[in-house]
VEXDREN-2710 file (C-alpha; in Angstrom, 1 decimal):
% VEXDREN-2710
k/r/px/py/pz
1/MET/-3.0/8.4/2.1
2/ALA/-2.9/11.8/5.0
3/TRP/-5.9/9.6/6.8
4/LYS/-3.6/6.4/7.5
5/ARG/-2.2/6.1/10.9
6/THR/1.4/4.2/10.3
7/VAL/2.0/3.2/14.0
8/THR/4.6/1.2/13.7
9/GLY/6.3/4.4/12.1
10/VAL/5.2/6.5/14.7
11/PHE/6.4/4.2/17.6
12/ALA/9.8/4.5/16.5
13/VAL/10.4/7.8/15.8
14/VAL/8.7/8.6/19.4
15/PHE/10.4/5.8/20.9
16/ALA/13.7/4.8/19.7
17/GLY/16.0/7.1/21.4
18/ALA/14.6/5.4/24.9
19/LEU/14.4/2.3/24.5
20/VAL/15.8/0.0/27.5
21/ALA/16.9/-3.7/27.3
22/CYS/14.1/-5.7/28.9
23/GLY/14.2/-9.5/29.8
24/SER/11.2/-11.9/28.5
25/GLY/11.7/-14.4/31.6
26/GLY/8.9/-17.3/32.5
27/GLY/6.9/-19.1/30.3
28/GLY/4.0/-19.1/28.1
29/ALA/2.6/-20.7/24.8
30/THR/0.2/-19.6/21.8
31/GLY/-3.0/-21.2/21.0
32/GLY/-3.7/-21.4/17.6
33/THR/-5.1/-18.6/16.0
34/GLY/-4.0/-16.4/12.9
35/LEU/-1.5/-13.8/15.0
36/ASP/-0.3/-17.2/16.6
37/THR/0.7/-18.7/12.9
38/ALA/2.4/-15.2/11.8
39/LEU/4.5/-15.2/14.5
40/SER/5.7/-18.4/14.5
41/ARG/7.2/-17.0/10.8
42/VAL/9.2/-14.8/12.6
43/ALA/12.7/-15.2/14.7
44/ASP/13.1/-14.4/17.8
45/ASN/15.1/-11.9/19.2
46/SER/15.8/-8.9/20.6
47/ASN/15.1/-6.9/17.7
48/THR/12.2/-8.9/16.8
49/ARG/10.4/-8.3/19.8
50/SER/11.0/-4.5/20.2
51/PHE/7.8/-3.7/18.4
52/ILE/5.7/-6.2/16.2
53/SER/3.0/-5.0/14.4
54/TYR/0.2/-7.8/12.2
55/ASP/-2.7/-8.0/10.9
56/ASP/-5.5/-10.7/9.5
57/THR/-5.5/-8.6/5.7
58/ALA/-7.4/-11.7/4.1
59/ALA/-10.4/-11.1/6.9
60/LEU/-10.4/-7.8/7.2
61/VAL/-11.1/-7.8/3.1
62/LYS/-13.9/-9.8/3.5
63/LEU/-15.7/-7.6/6.1
64/GLY/-15.3/-4.4/4.5
65/GLY/-14.4/-5.0/0.8
66/LYS/-10.9/-5.0/-1.6
67/ALA/-9.8/-1.2/-0.7
68/PHE/-8.5/1.1/1.9
69/LYS/-10.2/3.0/3.5
70/PRO/-10.0/5.7/6.3
71/ALA/-12.9/4.8/9.0
72/GLY/-13.7/1.3/10.5
73/PHE/-12.1/-2.4/10.4
74/SER/-10.7/-1.3/6.4
75/SER/-8.2/1.5/7.9
76/LEU/-6.8/-2.0/9.5
77/ILE/-6.0/-3.6/6.3
78/GLY/-2.2/-3.9/5.9
79/HIS/-1.2/-2.6/9.7
80/GLY/1.1/-5.6/9.5
81/THR/2.9/-4.0/7.2
82/GLY/4.1/-1.0/9.4
83/ASN/4.9/2.1/7.1
84/LEU/4.6/0.2/4.0
85/VAL/0.6/0.2/3.7
86/ASP/1.0/3.8/3.0
87/PHE/2.6/3.1/-0.3
88/PHE/0.0/0.7/-1.7
89/GLN/-1.0/2.9/-4.8
90/ILE/2.6/2.7/-6.3
91/LEU/3.6/-0.3/-4.7
92/PRO/1.7/-2.2/-7.3
93/SER/2.4/-0.2/-10.2
94/GLN/6.2/0.0/-9.8
95/ALA/7.4/-2.5/-7.0
96/GLY/4.7/-5.5/-8.2
97/ILE/3.9/-5.8/-4.1
98/ASN/0.0/-6.0/-3.8
99/VAL/-0.8/-5.7/0.0
100/LEU/-4.4/-5.6/-1.0
101/ASP/-4.0/-9.9/-2.4
102/GLU/-1.9/-11.0/1.2
103/GLN/-3.5/-13.3/3.3
104/TYR/-1.7/-11.2/6.3
105/ALA/1.2/-9.4/7.4
106/ILE/3.5/-9.3/10.5
107/SER/6.8/-6.9/10.5
108/ALA/9.1/-7.1/14.0
109/GLY/11.4/-4.6/15.0
110/LEU/12.4/-1.3/14.7
111/PRO/15.0/0.5/12.3
112/PRO/17.0/-0.2/10.4
113/ALA/16.7/-3.7/11.3
114/SER/13.0/-4.0/10.7
115/VAL/11.5/-7.0/9.1
116/GLY/8.7/-7.9/7.2
117/LEU/6.6/-10.3/6.0
118/LEU/3.3/-10.3/3.0
119/ALA/2.6/-14.0/3.8
120/GLY/0.5/-14.9/0.0
121/GLY/-0.7/-13.0/-3.1
122/GLN/2.3/-11.8/-4.6
123/ASN/3.7/-12.8/-7.8
124/ALA/8.0/-12.8/-7.6
125/THR/7.9/-12.7/-11.5
126/ALA/6.4/-9.2/-11.3
127/VAL/7.8/-8.1/-8.4
128/SER/11.5/-9.2/-9.8
129/SER/10.4/-7.1/-12.6
130/LYS/9.1/-4.0/-11.4
131/LEU/12.3/-3.7/-9.1
132/THR/14.7/-4.4/-11.3
133/ALA/13.2/-1.7/-13.6
134/GLN/13.2/0.9/-10.5
135/GLY/17.3/0.0/-10.4
136/TRP/17.4/-2.3/-7.9
137/LYS/19.9/-5.1/-8.4
138/LYS/20.2/-9.0/-7.6
139/LYS/22.0/-10.3/-4.6
140/GLY/21.7/-13.9/-4.5
141/GLN/18.3/-14.4/-4.0
142/LEU/17.6/-10.7/-2.7
143/LEU/16.6/-7.8/-4.6
144/VAL/18.5/-4.8/-2.9
145/MET/18.1/-0.9/-4.0
146/LEU/20.8/0.9/-4.5
147/PRO/22.0/4.3/-3.1
148/LEU/19.0/6.8/-3.7
149/ASN/17.5/8.3/-6.4
150/LEU/15.4/10.9/-5.5
151/SER/13.9/11.6/-9.3
152/ASN/12.5/7.8/-8.6
153/LYS/9.4/8.0/-7.0
154/LEU/9.4/4.9/-5.7
155/ASP/12.9/4.9/-4.0
156/GLY/12.2/8.5/-2.7
157/GLU/8.8/8.1/-0.9
158/THR/9.5/4.6/0.4
159/THR/13.1/4.8/2.1
160/GLY/13.2/4.1/5.2
161/VAL/10.4/0.9/5.2
162/LEU/11.6/-0.9/2.1
163/SER/15.3/-1.6/1.3
164/GLN/15.6/-5.5/0.7
165/VAL/13.5/-8.0/-1.0
166/GLN/13.3/-11.7/-1.5
167/MET/10.2/-13.7/-2.4
168/THR/9.4/-17.4/-1.5
169/GLY/6.5/-18.8/-4.1
170/SER/3.6/-16.2/-3.3
171/ASP/5.3/-14.9/-0.1
172/LEU/7.4/-11.9/0.0
173/VAL/10.1/-10.9/2.5
174/TYR/11.5/-7.1/2.9
175/GLY/13.1/-5.3/5.3
176/LEU/15.3/-2.2/5.9
177/PRO/19.2/-2.0/4.8
178/GLN/20.5/-3.8/8.4
179/ALA/17.5/-6.2/8.4
180/ASN/18.5/-9.7/7.9
181/LEU/15.9/-11.3/5.7
182/SER/16.5/-15.1/7.1
183/MET/14.8/-13.9/10.1
184/ALA/11.0/-14.1/8.7
185/GLY/9.3/-16.4/6.6
186/SER/10.5/-19.8/7.5
187/PRO/13.5/-18.9/10.3
188/SER/15.6/-21.6/12.0
189/GLY/15.9/-21.9/15.7
190/GLN/13.1/-20.4/18.2
191/THR/10.2/-17.9/16.4
192/LEU/8.2/-14.9/18.2
193/ALA/5.4/-17.4/18.9
194/GLN/7.3/-19.6/21.4
195/ASP/9.1/-16.7/23.2
196/PRO/7.7/-16.8/26.6
197/LEU/6.8/-13.1/26.9
198/ILE/5.6/-12.9/23.5
199/GLY/3.5/-16.1/23.6
200/SER/2.2/-14.8/26.6
201/MET/1.0/-11.2/25.1
202/ALA/-0.6/-13.2/21.9
203/ASN/-2.9/-15.6/24.7
204/CYS/-4.2/-12.9/26.5
205/LEU/-5.1/-10.8/23.0
206/GLY/-6.8/-14.5/21.6
207/ASP/-8.5/-14.1/18.4
208/VAL/-8.1/-10.6/17.0
209/VAL/-7.7/-9.3/13.1
210/ALA/-4.8/-6.6/13.9
211/ALA/-2.7/-6.0/17.0
212/ASP/0.3/-4.2/18.1
213/ILE/2.9/-5.8/20.6
214/THR/5.9/-4.0/22.4
215/ALA/8.6/-5.4/24.4
216/LYS/10.7/-2.7/24.7
217/TYR/8.2/-0.2/26.9
218/PRO/10.8/2.6/28.1
219/PHE/9.0/5.2/30.2
220/GLY/8.2/4.6/34.1
221/ALA/10.1/4.0/37.2
222/GLN/9.3/0.2/37.1
223/PRO/7.8/-0.1/33.3
224/PRO/6.0/-2.7/32.2
225/THR/7.7/-6.1/30.6
226/ALA/5.6/-5.7/27.4
227/ILE/2.3/-4.3/26.0
228/ALA/0.1/-5.9/23.6
229/VAL/-3.3/-3.9/21.7
230/GLY/-5.8/-5.9/19.2
231/VAL/-8.5/-5.5/17.6
232/SER/-10.7/-8.6/18.5
233/ARG/-12.0/-10.5/15.0
234/PRO/-15.4/-8.9/15.1
235/ALA/-18.8/-10.6/13.4
236/SER/-19.6/-8.2/10.9
237/ASN/-18.3/-4.9/9.4
238/THR/-20.9/-3.1/11.2
239/ALA/-19.9/-4.5/14.9
240/VAL/-18.6/-2.1/18.0
241/PRO/-14.8/-2.7/17.9
242/ASP/-14.0/-5.0/21.0
243/GLU/-10.4/-4.0/21.6
244/VAL/-7.5/-5.9/24.5
245/VAL/-5.0/-4.2/26.2
246/CYS/-2.5/-6.6/27.5
247/VAL/0.4/-5.6/30.1
248/ALA/3.1/-8.2/31.5
249/TRP/4.8/-6.8/34.2
250/PRO/8.2/-8.8/36.0
251/THR/6.5/-9.4/39.4
252/SER/2.5/-10.4/41.1
253/ALA/3.4/-6.9/43.0
254/ALA/3.6/-4.8/40.4
255/ALA/0.6/-6.2/38.2
256/SER/-1.5/-5.3/41.8
257/GLN/-0.4/-1.9/41.8
258/TYR/-1.3/-1.5/37.8
259/THR/-4.8/-3.3/38.4
260/ALA/-5.7/-1.4/40.7
261/ALA/-4.7/2.0/39.2
262/LEU/-6.5/0.6/35.7
263/HIS/-9.3/0.3/37.9
264/LYS/-9.6/3.6/38.8
265/ALA/-8.3/5.2/35.3
266/LEU/-11.3/3.8/34.4
267/SER/-13.3/4.9/36.7
268/SER/-12.7/8.8/37.2
269/GLY/-9.2/9.3/35.1
270/VAL/-8.9/10.9/31.6
271/SER/-6.4/10.8/29.1
272/VAL/-4.5/12.6/28.2
273/ARG/-3.8/12.6/24.9
274/THR/-7.5/13.6/24.1
275/ASN/-8.5/14.9/27.4
276/GLN/-11.4/12.7/27.8
277/ARG/-12.7/10.5/30.5
278/TRP/-11.7/7.0/29.9
279/SER/-14.8/5.9/31.1
280/SER/-16.2/7.7/27.9
281/MET/-13.8/6.3/25.5
282/LEU/-13.7/2.7/26.9
283/SER/-17.4/1.2/27.1
284/ASP/-18.4/-2.3/29.0
285/ALA/-14.8/-2.4/30.0
286/SER/-13.8/-4.9/32.1
287/VAL/-10.2/-5.9/33.5
288/THR/-8.9/-9.7/34.4
289/SER/-5.3/-10.4/36.8
290/ILE/-4.8/-13.3/34.2
291/GLY/-1.6/-13.7/36.2
292/GLY/0.6/-16.6/35.3
293/SER/4.9/-16.1/35.1
294/GLN/4.7/-13.3/32.9
295/ASN/2.0/-11.4/36.0
296/VAL/-0.4/-10.5/33.0
297/VAL/-3.4/-7.9/33.1
298/GLN/-6.1/-7.5/30.3
299/LEU/-8.0/-4.7/29.5
300/ARG/-11.2/-5.5/27.6
301/ALA/-13.2/-2.7/26.4
302/ARG/-15.6/-1.5/23.3
303/THR/-14.5/1.3/21.5
304/PRO/-17.5/2.9/19.5
305/GLN/-15.7/6.4/18.9
306/ASN/-12.5/4.9/16.5
307/VAL/-10.7/1.2/16.0
308/LEU/-7.5/2.3/15.7
309/THR/-7.8/3.4/19.7
310/VAL/-5.9/1.5/21.1
311/PHE/-2.9/1.7/18.9
312/ASP/-3.5/5.2/19.3
313/MET/-2.9/4.8/23.1
314/LEU/0.2/2.6/22.9
315/VAL/2.2/5.4/20.6
316/SER/1.2/8.1/22.4
317/ALA/2.2/6.2/25.8
318/ASP/-1.6/7.1/26.8
319/VAL/-2.3/3.5/28.4
320/PRO/-4.9/3.9/31.2
321/GLY/-3.3/3.5/34.5
322/LEU/0.0/3.8/33.2
323/PRO/1.8/6.6/33.6
324/ALA/1.4/9.3/30.9
325/ASN/5.0/10.1/29.5
326/LEU/4.3/12.2/26.6
327/ARG/2.2/15.3/26.4
END
């Protein structure tokens, strides 16, 4: 699946070595969307806030059919699983995992402690039998990968995305070797939906079918406290993508400076990644200073060229109005 863009994996490779601590602070509440529901099923901590990916798989399958396709809204199917979606062709036969059958997916954190949830659509018996046949071992309620056997296709190819699995009904929680799988599914304590910063980002995004949120953007002398990008729920599979970028700032003054820089970028700026003018990449663009305790600025635009535009912008550190640090 060379065409599939695994946003979480790209972010982890490019950004992990430069992460700096960012606080949440302030207040915010979520509003009852599918993203809110998914965020309510992941515990809130510094690692899970670092990078979050989500997709409403069932809605995307309904739009474009039960298959991964390289273009359009179907290319977002499984976005919330991070890199796991790249292995969908071998997962059903060798792991009993069916990404296309899930209701939604959310993954959070960075390696080696990232964790993910496939909500619904999984068969616990099939997962257990397939993975134990691959050499995985039961450890309490978990199934755990043994040290790698590179002759084993599943172990050898999914290293770095799948090391632990736990089933609860038709839900599957998975993670890397240092992940705590109790952080997803039915976590105790505060969830990502209740985190003031993440909640504000979810409110800004609204009703989306796929999204990324990061509270660890490490570039710039005065970096934003969080950035979120997403694709709004389309009316049909042929609709022009309506995409959203939300940027939170530590102060209202910083938000105002960014708003001015964003307007300038949209009128005359150029994407470092594509060398195209933002005005040609983003049509019908609008900027809203949402403000609030998180000092949020929202950009909305239609992206006729590519449904993945906002995700590419985030992982390339090429968001309009922000310094383009990766060249």
